[in-house]
VOKOLVEX-29372 format. One line per 3 residues: number of its first residue (from 1); their letters; for each residue x, y, z of C-alpha. Coordinates in nm, 3 decimals. Layout:
N
NUM = A = X Y Z  ... .
END
This chain:
239
1 = MTG = -1.699 -1.550 -0.173  -1.847 -1.530 0.175  -1.774 -1.275 0.444 .
4 = SVA = -1.857 -0.910 0.486  -1.657 -0.593 0.516  -1.779 -0.553 0.874 .
7 = AVM = -1.601 -0.876 0.970  -1.256 -0.760 0.856  -1.255 -0.379 0.882 .
10 = TED = -1.068 -0.181 1.146  -1.321 0.017 1.346  -1.264 0.382 1.443 .
13 = PIT = -0.970 0.431 1.205  -0.716 0.713 1.219  -0.855 1.021 1.044 .
16 = MEA = -0.764 1.387 1.019  -0.957 1.710 0.989  -0.966 1.897 0.658 .
19 = NET = -0.810 2.207 0.814  -0.518 2.020 0.971  -0.189 2.051 0.787 .
22 = LEV = 0.003 1.801 0.578  0.263 1.800 0.855  0.001 1.628 1.072 .
25 = AHA = -0.077 1.386 0.789  0.291 1.303 0.748  0.336 1.234 1.119 .
28 = LMV = 0.029 1.007 1.129  0.129 0.810 0.820  0.488 0.752 0.927 .
31 = SSS = 0.411 0.671 1.292  0.131 0.429 1.199  0.284 0.290 0.875 .
34 = IHH = -0.029 0.373 0.674  -0.059 0.493 0.315  -0.401 0.664 0.325 .
37 = LPV = -0.586 0.895 0.566  -0.960 0.966 0.552  -1.021 1.341 0.584 .
40 = TSH = -1.328 1.466 0.771  -1.506 1.795 0.825  -1.753 1.828 1.113 .
43 = GEL = -1.755 1.449 1.143  -1.837 1.386 0.777  -1.599 1.223 0.529 .
46 = CGI = -1.494 1.482 0.270  -1.176 1.342 0.114  -0.878 1.113 0.141 .
49 = LSA = -0.502 1.169 0.142  -0.239 0.927 0.014  0.134 0.917 0.087 .
52 = RDL = 0.202 1.022 -0.273  -0.008 1.337 -0.224  0.245 1.456 0.034 .
55 = AGA = 0.548 1.415 -0.192  0.673 1.760 -0.293  0.384 1.940 -0.123 .
58 = AYD = 0.431 2.220 0.130  0.363 2.071 0.472  0.193 2.387 0.597 .
61 = LPA = -0.092 2.337 0.348  -0.425 2.218 0.492  -0.538 1.870 0.393 .
64 = RRV = -0.841 2.008 0.207  -0.608 2.170 -0.050  -0.446 1.839 -0.148 .
67 = MHA = -0.697 1.563 -0.067  -0.886 1.362 -0.326  -1.263 1.399 -0.339 .
70 = PVE = -1.517 1.250 -0.382  -1.407 0.931 -0.208  -1.475 0.570 -0.309 .
73 = TLA = -1.627 0.399 -0.003  -1.770 0.072 0.123  -2.066 -0.016 0.344 .
76 = PED = -2.031 -0.263 0.635  -2.261 -0.511 0.461  -2.061 -0.514 0.136 .
79 = SIH = -1.889 -0.844 0.064  -1.516 -0.908 0.077  -1.542 -0.977 -0.296 .
82 = VAA = -1.671 -0.623 -0.356  -1.394 -0.477 -0.137  -1.124 -0.667 -0.329 .
85 = ERL = -1.273 -0.561 -0.663  -1.280 -0.192 -0.569  -0.930 -0.188 -0.425 .
88 = LAH = -0.794 -0.347 -0.742  -1.003 -0.140 -0.981  -0.886 0.189 -0.829 .
91 = HFS = -0.534 0.079 -0.727  -0.611 0.173 -0.365  -0.461 0.018 -0.053 .
94 = SLP = -0.758 0.115 0.167  -1.122 0.219 0.152  -1.324 0.399 0.422 .
97 = VLR = -1.637 0.222 0.544  -1.938 0.447 0.601  -2.234 0.385 0.826 .
100 = DGK = -2.506 0.652 0.822  -2.266 0.892 0.653  -1.998 0.859 0.922 .
103 = VAG = -1.661 0.684 0.901  -1.724 0.358 1.086  -1.412 0.177 0.977 .
106 = IVT = -1.151 0.120 0.713  -1.065 -0.184 0.505  -0.704 -0.215 0.394 .
109 = SSD = -0.531 -0.444 0.152  -0.359 -0.600 0.456  -0.701 -0.698 0.595 .
112 = LVR = -0.773 -0.885 0.273  -0.424 -1.040 0.264  -0.518 -1.201 0.596 .
115 = VAC = -0.835 -1.341 0.440  -0.639 -1.474 0.141  -0.385 -1.643 0.369 .
118 = ERL = -0.667 -1.830 0.543  -0.783 -1.964 0.205  -0.447 -2.049 0.052 .
121 = RDE = -0.347 -2.413 0.065  0.000 -2.513 -0.051  0.024 -2.259 -0.332 .
124 = PVS = 0.381 -2.134 -0.372  0.473 -1.768 -0.397  0.551 -1.824 -0.767 .
127 = RLM = 0.180 -1.886 -0.837  0.069 -1.549 -0.703  0.366 -1.320 -0.765 .
130 = TPS = 0.411 -1.064 -1.040  0.708 -1.208 -1.235  0.995 -1.027 -1.402 .
133 = PLV = 1.026 -0.804 -1.596  0.943 -0.562 -1.316  0.939 -0.187 -1.269 .
136 = TAE = 1.265 -0.119 -1.082  1.491 0.168 -0.982  1.861 0.247 -0.972 .
139 = REL = 2.040 0.402 -0.674  2.093 0.725 -0.870  1.724 0.773 -0.957 .
142 = TIG = 1.583 1.083 -0.789  1.306 1.048 -0.535  1.078 1.260 -0.755 .
145 = AAL = 1.137 1.028 -1.052  1.088 0.720 -0.834  0.752 0.845 -0.708 .
148 = QRM = 0.645 0.920 -1.065  0.752 0.571 -1.170  0.541 0.423 -0.889 .
151 = KNA = 0.245 0.639 -0.984  0.261 0.539 -1.350  0.279 0.169 -1.264 .
154 = HIR = 0.017 0.188 -0.982  0.261 0.038 -0.731  0.395 0.147 -0.391 .
157 = HLP = 0.735 -0.018 -0.398  1.041 -0.047 -0.621  1.322 -0.303 -0.614 .
160 = VLE = 1.657 -0.123 -0.648  1.906 -0.297 -0.878  2.273 -0.268 -0.962 .
163 = GDE = 2.301 -0.463 -1.284  2.094 -0.772 -1.203  2.174 -0.765 -0.829 .
166 = LVG = 1.904 -0.659 -0.583  2.065 -0.401 -0.353  1.763 -0.232 -0.195 .
169 = FVS = 1.384 -0.206 -0.171  1.199 0.123 -0.140  0.835 0.217 -0.072 .
172 = DLD = 0.644 0.540 -0.110  0.654 0.584 0.269  1.035 0.556 0.260 .
175 = LLD = 1.041 0.850 0.019  0.819 1.087 0.217  1.100 1.257 0.404 .
178 = GDG = 1.333 1.291 0.107  1.390 1.594 -0.109  1.269 1.540 -0.465 .
181 = DAT = 1.624 1.575 -0.594  1.769 1.330 -0.341  1.833 0.978 -0.466 .
184 = VGQ = 1.666 0.644 -0.407  1.998 0.515 -0.275  1.972 0.760 0.014 .
187 = AMA = 1.619 0.652 0.109  1.602 0.280 0.031  1.610 -0.001 0.284 .
190 = VRF = 1.921 -0.216 0.247  1.796 -0.478 0.491  1.458 -0.611 0.390 .
193 = TQV = 1.252 -0.928 0.398  1.265 -1.141 0.086  1.115 -1.479 0.005 .
196 = PEA = 1.216 -1.768 -0.224  0.978 -1.842 -0.511  0.912 -2.191 -0.373 .
199 = AAA = 0.799 -2.059 -0.033  0.434 -2.091 0.063  0.238 -1.784 -0.041 .
202 = GIA = 0.055 -1.793 0.291  0.383 -1.750 0.478  0.476 -1.453 0.258 .
205 = GRL = 0.137 -1.293 0.324  0.170 -1.334 0.699  0.515 -1.175 0.690 .
208 = MVR = 0.370 -0.880 0.498  0.089 -0.833 0.750  0.322 -0.875 1.049 .
211 = DRL = 0.574 -0.621 0.924  0.316 -0.387 0.764  0.465 -0.434 0.420 .
214 = DAL = 0.290 -0.385 0.088  0.521 -0.615 -0.108  0.815 -0.853 -0.087 .
217 = PVM = 1.087 -0.932 -0.344  1.089 -1.293 -0.463  1.424 -1.459 -0.519 .
220 = RRG = 1.571 -1.757 -0.706  1.931 -1.848 -0.628  2.008 -1.492 -0.517 .
223 = RLV = 1.843 -1.322 -0.815  1.519 -1.123 -0.826  1.251 -1.309 -1.023 .
226 = GVI = 0.935 -1.133 -0.907  0.751 -0.933 -0.645  0.456 -1.052 -0.442 .
229 = SAF = 0.229 -0.766 -0.340  -0.100 -0.714 -0.160  -0.266 -0.674 -0.500 .
232 = DFL = -0.153 -1.025 -0.595  -0.339 -1.161 -0.292  -0.648 -0.959 -0.391 .
235 = RFL = -0.638 -1.116 -0.737  -0.624 -1.458 -0.573  -0.940 -1.376 -0.375 .
238 = LQ = -1.123 -1.288 -0.698  -1.033 -1.611 -0.878 .
END
């Protein structure tokens, strides 16, 4: 696979300081629709925060108390193949790119979805998607339980079902503002993009990038038959 991380990364990404609070992290994630924030101290990368780290945490805590460290990183000269492998291996949606010890950029799963879309021919969504049975939620599931379900399955989204009918779709970002005892039904999106299984996978990927989505439900005659996620596009790149 040709192409380097430098060619696809976002330069000068959004970061936060280790002493800034989780309230700042929350505002940055929600306003920018991002799942991860590199954390720096005196200009040096020292950790990373994910949306799940904020769930249930006191927002007056400094980032350094909650962040993950050490951080898996990339170099600008690393290949796209290496980036896809690391994202999949660690179930990450982004990786900071370091140059001379400083954060020079960030590579996200959306960046690699774009690359995959350029290489897809006429492959249908059904070839890339994760098929049923899927990890799902019910309206009555608490937000705390939903986040735990996502964590266990290494996913950032849950289809919400009533019987076998898809009634909602929820992501970890949707759950950030909810109390742990609130329900998925109170936080889920009831209007959401969905794609038929016969649709071109490239079209689905472009919709995900355009709308900053991590996944889309895949339908057959009004019934959920799978989910196509950024990780499915990464797997395609590694084939």
